[in-house]
All heavy atoms as TSV, in Angstrom:
chain	resi	resn	atom	element	x	y	z
A	1	MET	N	N	5.102	-14.937	6.636
A	1	MET	CA	C	5.826	-13.687	6.804
A	1	MET	C	C	5.237	-12.602	5.896
A	1	MET	O	O	4.980	-11.511	6.343
A	1	MET	CB	C	7.308	-13.934	6.487
A	1	MET	CG	C	8.146	-12.702	6.497
A	1	MET	SD	S	8.669	-12.358	8.162
A	1	MET	CE	C	9.697	-10.971	7.901
A	2	GLU	N	N	5.051	-12.936	4.619
A	2	GLU	CA	C	4.531	-11.953	3.674
A	2	GLU	C	C	3.103	-11.563	4.014
A	2	GLU	O	O	2.736	-10.395	3.921
A	2	GLU	CB	C	4.609	-12.500	2.247
A	2	GLU	CG	C	4.264	-11.472	1.198
A	2	GLU	CD	C	4.531	-11.979	-0.204
A	2	GLU	OE1	O	5.538	-12.660	-0.411
A	2	GLU	OE2	O	3.710	-11.684	-1.080
A	3	SER	N	N	2.284	-12.537	4.427
A	3	SER	CA	C	0.901	-12.222	4.780
A	3	SER	C	C	0.836	-11.340	6.017
A	3	SER	O	O	-0.049	-10.494	6.137
A	3	SER	CB	C	0.095	-13.502	4.985
A	3	SER	OG	O	0.580	-14.219	6.093
A	4	THR	N	N	1.779	-11.506	6.939
A	4	THR	CA	C	1.831	-10.649	8.125
A	4	THR	C	C	2.151	-9.216	7.723
A	4	THR	O	O	1.547	-8.268	8.247
A	4	THR	CB	C	2.901	-11.158	9.111
A	4	THR	OG1	O	2.603	-12.507	9.457
A	4	THR	CG2	C	2.940	-10.315	10.357
A	5	MET	N	N	3.068	-9.054	6.781
A	5	MET	CA	C	3.418	-7.714	6.307
A	5	MET	C	C	2.232	-7.064	5.609
A	5	MET	O	O	1.982	-5.866	5.775
A	5	MET	CB	C	4.626	-7.783	5.380
A	5	MET	CG	C	5.906	-8.152	6.094
A	5	MET	SD	S	7.311	-8.432	5.012
A	5	MET	CE	C	7.406	-6.908	4.125
A	6	ILE	N	N	1.495	-7.840	4.836
A	6	ILE	CA	C	0.311	-7.321	4.137
A	6	ILE	C	C	-0.746	-6.899	5.153
A	6	ILE	O	O	-1.318	-5.814	5.050
A	6	ILE	CB	C	-0.243	-8.367	3.154
A	6	ILE	CG1	C	0.727	-8.552	1.986
A	6	ILE	CG2	C	-1.626	-7.967	2.645
A	6	ILE	CD1	C	0.396	-9.714	1.080
A	7	ASN	N	N	-0.980	-7.761	6.155
A	7	ASN	CA	C	-1.967	-7.435	7.183
A	7	ASN	C	C	-1.561	-6.194	7.966
A	7	ASN	O	O	-2.412	-5.377	8.321
A	7	ASN	CB	C	-2.166	-8.615	8.130
A	7	ASN	CG	C	-2.882	-9.769	7.465
A	7	ASN	OD1	O	-3.580	-9.593	6.474
A	7	ASN	ND2	N	-2.714	-10.958	8.010
A	8	ASN	N	N	-0.274	-6.046	8.249
A	8	ASN	CA	C	0.211	-4.859	8.961
A	8	ASN	C	C	0.005	-3.604	8.125
A	8	ASN	O	O	-0.373	-2.558	8.653
A	8	ASN	CB	C	1.682	-5.011	9.342
A	8	ASN	CG	C	1.892	-5.978	10.473
A	8	ASN	OD1	O	0.970	-6.322	11.200
A	8	ASN	ND2	N	3.129	-6.434	10.628
A	9	ALA	N	N	0.264	-3.694	6.839
A	9	ALA	CA	C	0.088	-2.537	5.957
A	9	ALA	C	C	-1.380	-2.127	5.888
A	9	ALA	O	O	-1.706	-0.934	5.942
A	9	ALA	CB	C	0.613	-2.855	4.563
A	10	ILE	N	N	-2.259	-3.094	5.806
A	10	ILE	CA	C	-3.694	-2.808	5.749
A	10	ILE	C	C	-4.163	-2.227	7.074
A	10	ILE	O	O	-4.936	-1.265	7.105
A	10	ILE	CB	C	-4.483	-4.080	5.364
A	10	ILE	CG1	C	-4.171	-4.459	3.911
A	10	ILE	CG2	C	-5.970	-3.868	5.554
A	10	ILE	CD1	C	-4.736	-5.796	3.488
A	11	SER	N	N	-3.691	-2.790	8.163
A	11	SER	CA	C	-4.059	-2.284	9.485
A	11	SER	C	C	-3.591	-0.848	9.683
A	11	SER	O	O	-4.330	-0.005	10.205
A	11	SER	CB	C	-3.469	-3.198	10.557
A	11	SER	OG	O	-3.796	-2.759	11.839
A	12	LEU	N	N	-2.382	-0.554	9.257
A	12	LEU	CA	C	-1.851	0.805	9.360
A	12	LEU	C	C	-2.677	1.770	8.516
A	12	LEU	O	O	-2.989	2.887	8.952
A	12	LEU	CB	C	-0.388	0.829	8.918
A	12	LEU	CG	C	0.311	2.175	8.988
A	12	LEU	CD1	C	0.376	2.688	10.415
A	12	LEU	CD2	C	1.714	2.055	8.412
A	13	ALA	N	N	-3.056	1.350	7.324
A	13	ALA	CA	C	-3.872	2.192	6.446
A	13	ALA	C	C	-5.232	2.464	7.087
A	13	ALA	O	O	-5.727	3.602	7.046
A	13	ALA	CB	C	-4.048	1.522	5.086
A	14	LYS	N	N	-5.832	1.451	7.690
A	14	LYS	CA	C	-7.118	1.636	8.365
A	14	LYS	C	C	-6.988	2.628	9.515
A	14	LYS	O	O	-7.863	3.489	9.698
A	14	LYS	CB	C	-7.644	0.303	8.888
A	14	LYS	CG	C	-8.191	-0.606	7.812
A	14	LYS	CD	C	-8.705	-1.902	8.417
A	14	LYS	CE	C	-9.238	-2.838	7.353
A	14	LYS	NZ	N	-9.732	-4.096	7.926
A	15	ASN	N	N	-5.914	2.514	10.279
A	15	ASN	CA	C	-5.705	3.444	11.398
A	15	ASN	C	C	-5.540	4.872	10.905
A	15	ASN	O	O	-6.084	5.809	11.493
A	15	ASN	CB	C	-4.485	3.030	12.227
A	15	ASN	CG	C	-4.744	1.785	13.044
A	15	ASN	OD1	O	-5.881	1.464	13.353
A	15	ASN	ND2	N	-3.676	1.087	13.391
A	16	LYS	N	N	-4.796	5.053	9.824
A	16	LYS	CA	C	-4.606	6.395	9.270
A	16	LYS	C	C	-5.932	6.977	8.783
A	16	LYS	O	O	-6.201	8.164	8.969
A	16	LYS	CB	C	-3.598	6.369	8.123
A	16	LYS	CG	C	-2.169	6.208	8.582
A	16	LYS	CD	C	-1.209	6.255	7.405
A	16	LYS	CE	C	0.228	6.132	7.848
A	16	LYS	NZ	N	1.159	6.226	6.713
A	17	LEU	N	N	-6.765	6.126	8.159
A	17	LEU	CA	C	-8.067	6.596	7.688
A	17	LEU	C	C	-8.981	6.958	8.857
A	17	LEU	O	O	-9.731	7.940	8.787
A	17	LEU	CB	C	-8.729	5.543	6.797
A	17	LEU	CG	C	-8.127	5.393	5.407
A	17	LEU	CD1	C	-8.690	4.161	4.709
A	17	LEU	CD2	C	-8.377	6.639	4.582
A	18	GLU	N	N	-8.926	6.184	9.931
A	18	GLU	CA	C	-9.740	6.491	11.111
A	18	GLU	C	C	-9.317	7.826	11.729
A	18	GLU	O	O	-10.169	8.636	12.116
A	18	GLU	CB	C	-9.620	5.371	12.140
A	18	GLU	CG	C	-10.350	4.106	11.747
A	18	GLU	CD	C	-10.112	2.955	12.715
A	18	GLU	OE1	O	-9.567	3.200	13.826
A	18	GLU	OE2	O	-10.472	1.829	12.360
A	19	ARG	N	N	-7.994	8.055	11.825
A	19	ARG	CA	C	-7.504	9.323	12.360
A	19	ARG	C	C	-7.911	10.483	11.460
A	19	ARG	O	O	-8.295	11.552	11.934
A	19	ARG	CB	C	-5.987	9.303	12.524
A	19	ARG	CG	C	-5.563	8.662	13.828
A	19	ARG	CD	C	-4.082	8.839	14.064
A	19	ARG	NE	N	-3.399	7.736	13.376
A	19	ARG	CZ	C	-2.282	7.845	12.701
A	19	ARG	NH1	N	-1.667	8.987	12.604
A	19	ARG	NH2	N	-1.749	6.803	12.113
A	20	HIS	N	N	-7.839	10.260	10.143
A	20	HIS	CA	C	-8.236	11.285	9.177
A	20	HIS	C	C	-9.709	11.647	9.368
A	20	HIS	O	O	-10.069	12.825	9.391
A	20	HIS	CB	C	-7.980	10.782	7.756
A	20	HIS	CG	C	-8.545	11.654	6.684
A	20	HIS	ND1	N	-8.008	12.894	6.373
A	20	HIS	CD2	C	-9.594	11.481	5.845
A	20	HIS	CE1	C	-8.705	13.432	5.382
A	20	HIS	NE2	N	-9.670	12.592	5.059
A	21	LYS	N	N	-10.546	10.635	9.537
A	21	LYS	CA	C	-11.973	10.871	9.723
A	21	LYS	C	C	-12.237	11.609	11.028
A	21	LYS	O	O	-13.056	12.531	11.078
A	21	LYS	CB	C	-12.727	9.540	9.711
A	21	LYS	CG	C	-14.220	9.684	9.809
A	21	LYS	CD	C	-14.910	8.345	9.731
A	21	LYS	CE	C	-16.405	8.501	9.854
A	21	LYS	NZ	N	-17.099	7.193	9.811
A	22	ALA	N	N	-11.540	11.227	12.089
A	22	ALA	CA	C	-11.738	11.856	13.390
A	22	ALA	C	C	-11.277	13.324	13.381
A	22	ALA	O	O	-11.897	14.172	14.027
A	22	ALA	CB	C	-10.989	11.087	14.466
A	23	MET	N	N	-10.210	13.613	12.642
A	23	MET	CA	C	-9.676	14.981	12.614
A	23	MET	C	C	-10.472	15.894	11.687
A	23	MET	O	O	-10.416	17.111	11.827
A	23	MET	CB	C	-8.207	14.960	12.186
A	23	MET	CG	C	-7.293	14.326	13.207
A	23	MET	SD	S	-5.583	14.305	12.685
A	23	MET	CE	C	-5.176	16.033	12.852
A	24	GLY	N	N	-11.177	15.317	10.744
A	24	GLY	CA	C	-11.990	16.120	9.837
A	24	GLY	C	C	-11.146	17.092	9.029
A	24	GLY	O	O	-10.156	16.711	8.423
A	25	ARG	N	N	-11.537	18.350	9.045
A	25	ARG	CA	C	-10.826	19.370	8.256
A	25	ARG	C	C	-9.418	19.632	8.758
A	25	ARG	O	O	-8.610	20.232	8.050
A	25	ARG	CB	C	-11.604	20.673	8.261
A	25	ARG	CG	C	-12.867	20.607	7.472
A	25	ARG	CD	C	-13.541	21.938	7.443
A	25	ARG	NE	N	-14.738	21.853	6.615
A	25	ARG	CZ	C	-15.139	22.827	5.831
A	25	ARG	NH1	N	-14.484	23.950	5.781
A	25	ARG	NH2	N	-16.214	22.670	5.106
A	26	ASN	N	N	-9.122	19.235	9.968
A	26	ASN	CA	C	-7.796	19.466	10.532
A	26	ASN	C	C	-6.785	18.395	10.125
A	26	ASN	O	O	-5.624	18.471	10.505
A	26	ASN	CB	C	-7.869	19.535	12.060
A	26	ASN	CG	C	-8.708	20.712	12.527
A	26	ASN	OD1	O	-8.720	21.758	11.899
A	26	ASN	ND2	N	-9.418	20.534	13.618
A	27	SER	N	N	-7.228	17.408	9.363
A	27	SER	CA	C	-6.338	16.351	8.906
A	27	SER	C	C	-5.345	16.906	7.887
A	27	SER	O	O	-5.680	17.776	7.086
A	27	SER	CB	C	-7.141	15.217	8.271
A	27	SER	OG	O	-6.277	14.246	7.740
A	28	ASN	N	N	-4.127	16.385	7.938
A	28	ASN	CA	C	-3.112	16.856	6.998
A	28	ASN	C	C	-2.956	15.931	5.792
A	28	ASN	O	O	-2.049	16.115	4.994
A	28	ASN	CB	C	-1.762	17.034	7.704
A	28	ASN	CG	C	-1.266	15.741	8.325
A	28	ASN	OD1	O	-1.963	14.744	8.316
A	28	ASN	ND2	N	-0.068	15.761	8.870
A	29	LEU	N	N	-3.841	14.947	5.634
A	29	LEU	CA	C	-3.781	14.058	4.473
A	29	LEU	C	C	-4.450	14.717	3.275
A	29	LEU	O	O	-5.509	15.325	3.397
A	29	LEU	CB	C	-4.486	12.729	4.768
A	29	LEU	CG	C	-3.842	11.799	5.784
A	29	LEU	CD1	C	-4.713	10.553	5.980
A	29	LEU	CD2	C	-2.458	11.394	5.346
A	30	SER	N	N	-3.831	14.560	2.116
A	30	SER	CA	C	-4.437	15.078	0.886
A	30	SER	C	C	-5.461	14.063	0.380
A	30	SER	O	O	-5.499	12.909	0.817
A	30	SER	CB	C	-3.365	15.312	-0.179
A	30	SER	OG	O	-2.877	14.068	-0.661
A	31	ILE	N	N	-6.253	14.477	-0.564
A	31	ILE	CA	C	-7.260	13.575	-1.131
A	31	ILE	C	C	-6.593	12.401	-1.853
A	31	ILE	O	O	-7.101	11.283	-1.852
A	31	ILE	CB	C	-8.236	14.344	-2.059
A	31	ILE	CG1	C	-9.437	13.468	-2.393
A	31	ILE	CG2	C	-7.522	14.830	-3.307
A	31	ILE	CD1	C	-10.580	14.222	-3.005
A	32	ILE	N	N	-5.426	12.644	-2.425
A	32	ILE	CA	C	-4.674	11.578	-3.106
A	32	ILE	C	C	-4.220	10.533	-2.093
A	32	ILE	O	O	-4.340	9.329	-2.323
A	32	ILE	CB	C	-3.462	12.162	-3.864
A	32	ILE	CG1	C	-3.905	13.189	-4.906
A	32	ILE	CG2	C	-2.627	11.055	-4.503
A	32	ILE	CD1	C	-4.766	12.643	-6.014
A	33	GLU	N	N	-3.689	10.999	-0.951
A	33	GLU	CA	C	-3.234	10.074	0.081
A	33	GLU	C	C	-4.388	9.261	0.640
A	33	GLU	O	O	-4.255	8.054	0.872
A	33	GLU	CB	C	-2.536	10.845	1.206
A	33	GLU	CG	C	-1.223	11.462	0.795
A	33	GLU	CD	C	-0.680	12.434	1.817
A	33	GLU	OE1	O	-1.472	13.193	2.419
A	33	GLU	OE2	O	0.553	12.425	2.013
A	34	VAL	N	N	-5.537	9.898	0.835
A	34	VAL	CA	C	-6.718	9.186	1.330
A	34	VAL	C	C	-7.161	8.137	0.319
A	34	VAL	O	O	-7.468	7.000	0.676
A	34	VAL	CB	C	-7.862	10.179	1.650
A	34	VAL	CG1	C	-9.152	9.441	1.973
A	34	VAL	CG2	C	-7.463	11.088	2.795
A	35	ALA	N	N	-7.162	8.495	-0.958
A	35	ALA	CA	C	-7.555	7.552	-2.002
A	35	ALA	C	C	-6.602	6.356	-2.051
A	35	ALA	O	O	-7.037	5.211	-2.198
A	35	ALA	CB	C	-7.601	8.246	-3.362
A	36	GLN	N	N	-5.305	6.610	-1.903
A	36	GLN	CA	C	-4.332	5.519	-1.909
A	36	GLN	C	C	-4.532	4.600	-0.705
A	36	GLN	O	O	-4.436	3.371	-0.833
A	36	GLN	CB	C	-2.911	6.076	-1.918
A	36	GLN	CG	C	-2.538	6.711	-3.232
A	36	GLN	CD	C	-1.205	7.436	-3.180
A	36	GLN	OE1	O	-0.712	7.792	-2.110
A	36	GLN	NE2	N	-0.621	7.684	-4.344
A	37	LEU	N	N	-4.819	5.183	0.454
A	37	LEU	CA	C	-5.081	4.365	1.648
A	37	LEU	C	C	-6.341	3.530	1.466
A	37	LEU	O	O	-6.382	2.357	1.850
A	37	LEU	CB	C	-5.199	5.259	2.887
A	37	LEU	CG	C	-3.913	5.920	3.358
A	37	LEU	CD1	C	-4.221	6.944	4.447
A	37	LEU	CD2	C	-2.919	4.880	3.856
A	38	MET	N	N	-7.375	4.128	0.878
A	38	MET	CA	C	-8.623	3.386	0.645
A	38	MET	C	C	-8.406	2.248	-0.342
A	38	MET	O	O	-8.950	1.156	-0.169
A	38	MET	CB	C	-9.712	4.335	0.159
A	38	MET	CG	C	-10.177	5.294	1.237
A	38	MET	SD	S	-11.386	6.486	0.670
A	38	MET	CE	C	-12.815	5.438	0.475
A	39	ASP	N	N	-7.610	2.487	-1.372
A	39	ASP	CA	C	-7.278	1.427	-2.329
A	39	ASP	C	C	-6.515	0.303	-1.648
A	39	ASP	O	O	-6.758	-0.877	-1.918
A	39	ASP	CB	C	-6.453	1.975	-3.488
A	39	ASP	CG	C	-7.274	2.770	-4.479
A	39	ASP	OD1	O	-8.519	2.715	-4.410
A	39	ASP	OD2	O	-6.664	3.459	-5.319
A	40	LEU	N	N	-5.606	0.657	-0.766
A	40	LEU	CA	C	-4.830	-0.341	-0.032
A	40	LEU	C	C	-5.750	-1.211	0.828
A	40	LEU	O	O	-5.620	-2.433	0.848
A	40	LEU	CB	C	-3.770	0.347	0.836
A	40	LEU	CG	C	-2.899	-0.545	1.692
A	40	LEU	CD1	C	-2.061	-1.474	0.820
A	40	LEU	CD2	C	-2.000	0.282	2.581
A	41	VAL	N	N	-6.691	-0.587	1.501
A	41	VAL	CA	C	-7.621	-1.331	2.345
A	41	VAL	C	C	-8.552	-2.195	1.500
A	41	VAL	O	O	-8.807	-3.354	1.817
A	41	VAL	CB	C	-8.438	-0.368	3.237
A	41	VAL	CG1	C	-9.569	-1.087	3.943
A	41	VAL	CG2	C	-7.518	0.311	4.251
A	42	THR	N	N	-9.037	-1.636	0.398
A	42	THR	CA	C	-10.019	-2.345	-0.435
A	42	THR	C	C	-9.399	-3.467	-1.261
A	42	THR	O	O	-9.906	-4.583	-1.287
A	42	THR	CB	C	-10.723	-1.351	-1.382
A	42	THR	OG1	O	-11.305	-0.318	-0.602
A	42	THR	CG2	C	-11.794	-2.053	-2.198
A	43	PHE	N	N	-8.291	-3.174	-1.929
A	43	PHE	CA	C	-7.713	-4.115	-2.878
A	43	PHE	C	C	-6.454	-4.806	-2.378
A	43	PHE	O	O	-5.951	-5.723	-3.028
A	43	PHE	CB	C	-7.394	-3.414	-4.203
A	43	PHE	CG	C	-8.588	-2.742	-4.823
A	43	PHE	CD1	C	-8.647	-1.360	-4.906
A	43	PHE	CD2	C	-9.648	-3.476	-5.291
A	43	PHE	CE1	C	-9.747	-0.731	-5.467
A	43	PHE	CE2	C	-10.756	-2.870	-5.854
A	43	PHE	CZ	C	-10.805	-1.486	-5.935
A	44	GLY	N	N	-5.896	-4.349	-1.269
A	44	GLY	CA	C	-4.643	-4.907	-0.769
A	44	GLY	C	C	-3.474	-4.253	-1.453
A	44	GLY	O	O	-3.624	-3.527	-2.441
A	45	PRO	N	N	-2.287	-4.487	-0.929
A	45	PRO	CA	C	-1.099	-3.850	-1.514
A	45	PRO	C	C	-0.748	-4.447	-2.871
A	45	PRO	O	O	-0.968	-5.626	-3.124
A	45	PRO	CB	C	0.001	-4.122	-0.497
A	45	PRO	CG	C	-0.469	-5.300	0.275
A	45	PRO	CD	C	-1.966	-5.279	0.238
A	46	ASP	N	N	-0.200	-3.603	-3.741
A	46	ASP	CA	C	0.277	-4.066	-5.038
A	46	ASP	C	C	1.567	-4.845	-4.828
A	46	ASP	O	O	2.380	-4.496	-3.980
A	46	ASP	CB	C	0.563	-2.888	-5.970
A	46	ASP	CG	C	-0.705	-2.174	-6.375
A	46	ASP	OD1	O	-1.777	-2.806	-6.360
A	46	ASP	OD2	O	-0.618	-0.978	-6.693
A	47	MET	N	N	1.749	-5.858	-5.629
A	47	MET	CA	C	3.013	-6.583	-5.567
A	47	MET	C	C	4.070	-5.697	-6.195
A	47	MET	O	O	3.824	-5.044	-7.200
A	47	MET	CB	C	2.914	-7.912	-6.331
A	47	MET	CG	C	1.911	-8.873	-5.724
A	47	MET	SD	S	2.102	-9.064	-3.954
A	47	MET	CE	C	3.297	-10.339	-3.902
A	48	PRO	N	N	5.238	-5.650	-5.608
A	48	PRO	CA	C	6.289	-4.771	-6.154
A	48	PRO	C	C	6.614	-5.114	-7.603
A	48	PRO	O	O	6.556	-6.268	-8.011
A	48	PRO	CB	C	7.492	-5.048	-5.264
A	48	PRO	CG	C	6.965	-5.721	-4.057
A	48	PRO	CD	C	5.674	-6.378	-4.454
A	49	GLN	N	N	6.948	-4.099	-8.349
A	49	GLN	CA	C	7.283	-4.304	-9.751
A	49	GLN	C	C	8.594	-5.039	-9.903
A	49	GLN	O	O	8.916	-5.516	-10.980
A	49	GLN	CB	C	7.333	-2.969	-10.469
A	49	GLN	CG	C	5.988	-2.302	-10.570
A	49	GLN	CD	C	6.065	-0.974	-11.291
A	49	GLN	OE1	O	7.139	-0.495	-11.624
A	49	GLN	NE2	N	4.926	-0.371	-11.517
A	50	VAL	N	N	9.332	-5.186	-8.826
A	50	VAL	CA	C	10.594	-5.915	-8.869
A	50	VAL	C	C	10.346	-7.370	-9.255
A	50	VAL	O	O	11.112	-7.953	-10.013
A	50	VAL	CB	C	11.303	-5.840	-7.499
A	50	VAL	CG1	C	12.551	-6.700	-7.478
A	50	VAL	CG2	C	11.621	-4.408	-7.156
A	51	HIS	N	N	9.256	-7.945	-8.767
A	51	HIS	CA	C	8.957	-9.327	-9.108
A	51	HIS	C	C	8.742	-9.490	-10.607
A	51	HIS	O	O	9.106	-10.506	-11.181
A	51	HIS	CB	C	7.714	-9.810	-8.350
A	51	HIS	CG	C	7.941	-9.984	-6.885
A	51	HIS	ND1	N	8.715	-10.991	-6.366
A	51	HIS	CD2	C	7.511	-9.264	-5.831
A	51	HIS	CE1	C	8.746	-10.886	-5.062
A	51	HIS	NE2	N	8.023	-9.846	-4.700
A	52	ASN	N	N	8.154	-8.496	-11.241
A	52	ASN	CA	C	7.934	-8.564	-12.684
A	52	ASN	C	C	9.243	-8.471	-13.448
A	52	ASN	O	O	9.408	-9.088	-14.487
A	52	ASN	CB	C	6.996	-7.442	-13.133
A	52	ASN	CG	C	5.609	-7.628	-12.573
A	52	ASN	OD1	O	5.219	-8.722	-12.197
A	52	ASN	ND2	N	4.868	-6.543	-12.484
A	53	SER	N	N	10.175	-7.681	-12.959
A	53	SER	CA	C	11.423	-7.510	-13.682
A	53	SER	C	C	12.415	-8.642	-13.419
A	53	SER	O	O	13.404	-8.762	-14.111
A	53	SER	CB	C	12.057	-6.164	-13.314
A	53	SER	OG	O	12.433	-6.156	-11.961
A	54	MET	N	N	12.155	-9.468	-12.420
A	54	MET	CA	C	13.059	-10.559	-12.091
A	54	MET	C	C	13.032	-11.653	-13.159
A	54	MET	O	O	13.923	-12.483	-13.208
A	54	MET	CB	C	12.706	-11.165	-10.731
A	54	MET	CG	C	12.953	-10.230	-9.561
A	54	MET	SD	S	14.661	-9.735	-9.389
A	54	MET	CE	C	15.361	-11.219	-8.719
A	55	LEU	N	N	12.038	-11.652	-14.014
A	55	LEU	CA	C	11.916	-12.661	-15.044
A	55	LEU	C	C	13.161	-12.708	-15.929
A	55	LEU	O	O	13.657	-13.760	-16.265
A	55	LEU	CB	C	10.684	-12.384	-15.913
A	55	LEU	CG	C	10.445	-13.332	-17.081
A	55	LEU	CD1	C	10.188	-14.747	-16.565
A	55	LEU	CD2	C	9.287	-12.842	-17.902
A	56	PHE	N	N	13.705	-11.552	-16.281
A	56	PHE	CA	C	14.852	-11.483	-17.171
A	56	PHE	C	C	16.152	-11.191	-16.444
A	56	PHE	O	O	17.177	-10.949	-17.064
A	56	PHE	CB	C	14.616	-10.428	-18.260
A	56	PHE	CG	C	13.441	-10.766	-19.134
A	56	PHE	CD1	C	12.273	-10.043	-19.039
A	56	PHE	CD2	C	13.515	-11.819	-20.029
A	56	PHE	CE1	C	11.182	-10.351	-19.831
A	56	PHE	CE2	C	12.434	-12.143	-20.830
A	56	PHE	CZ	C	11.266	-11.405	-20.728
A	57	PHE	N	N	16.116	-11.215	-15.131
A	57	PHE	CA	C	17.315	-10.887	-14.362
A	57	PHE	C	C	18.440	-11.881	-14.627
A	57	PHE	O	O	19.587	-11.504	-14.751
A	57	PHE	CB	C	16.980	-10.842	-12.868
A	57	PHE	CG	C	18.129	-10.443	-12.016
A	57	PHE	CD1	C	18.503	-9.104	-11.926
A	57	PHE	CD2	C	18.844	-11.373	-11.300
A	57	PHE	CE1	C	19.555	-8.712	-11.130
A	57	PHE	CE2	C	19.903	-10.999	-10.508
A	57	PHE	CZ	C	20.264	-9.671	-10.424
A	58	ASN	N	N	18.122	-13.166	-14.717
A	58	ASN	CA	C	19.119	-14.205	-14.918
A	58	ASN	C	C	19.331	-14.571	-16.377
A	58	ASN	O	O	19.983	-15.553	-16.692
A	58	ASN	CB	C	18.759	-15.446	-14.109
A	58	ASN	CG	C	18.867	-15.211	-12.637
A	58	ASN	OD1	O	19.746	-14.490	-12.172
A	58	ASN	ND2	N	17.974	-15.814	-11.872
A	59	TYR	N	N	18.787	-13.798	-17.279
A	59	TYR	CA	C	18.902	-14.065	-18.694
A	59	TYR	C	C	20.353	-13.917	-19.147
A	59	TYR	O	O	21.014	-12.935	-18.862
A	59	TYR	CB	C	18.000	-13.111	-19.498
A	59	TYR	CG	C	18.072	-13.302	-20.976
A	59	TYR	CD1	C	17.453	-14.386	-21.577
A	59	TYR	CD2	C	18.778	-12.405	-21.772
A	59	TYR	CE1	C	17.519	-14.562	-22.945
A	59	TYR	CE2	C	18.841	-12.574	-23.140
A	59	TYR	CZ	C	18.217	-13.663	-23.719
A	59	TYR	OH	O	18.278	-13.840	-25.063
A	60	SER	N	N	20.851	-14.884	-19.851
A	60	SER	CA	C	22.220	-14.851	-20.338
A	60	SER	C	C	22.224	-14.540	-21.818
A	60	SER	O	O	21.374	-15.043	-22.567
A	60	SER	CB	C	22.901	-16.202	-20.093
A	60	SER	OG	O	24.178	-16.200	-20.636
A	61	SER	N	N	23.151	-13.732	-22.260
A	61	SER	CA	C	23.213	-13.361	-23.675
A	61	SER	C	C	24.191	-14.221	-24.464
A	61	SER	O	O	24.759	-13.783	-25.436
A	61	SER	CB	C	23.590	-11.885	-23.802
A	61	SER	OG	O	24.846	-11.670	-23.217
A	62	ASN	N	N	24.366	-15.448	-24.036
A	62	ASN	CA	C	25.281	-16.362	-24.748
A	62	ASN	C	C	24.713	-16.789	-26.064
A	62	ASN	O	O	23.680	-17.156	-26.303
A	62	ASN	CB	C	25.582	-17.609	-23.909
A	62	ASN	CG	C	26.481	-17.242	-22.726
A	62	ASN	OD1	O	27.183	-16.249	-22.799
A	62	ASN	ND2	N	26.450	-18.067	-21.709
């Protein structure tokens, strides 16, 4: 399930980059958005920071 979501996100990013390239100067994507899409395609999506904070979620102060 998670790998399907990752593949879908990468596929969507690739499609957006292809449309951006085809539209050229008429594209409405900023350079920041293009860079983020390229990072997504190259490195994959970042794991949500929620997973990092879950470490202390069940911590009891007893």
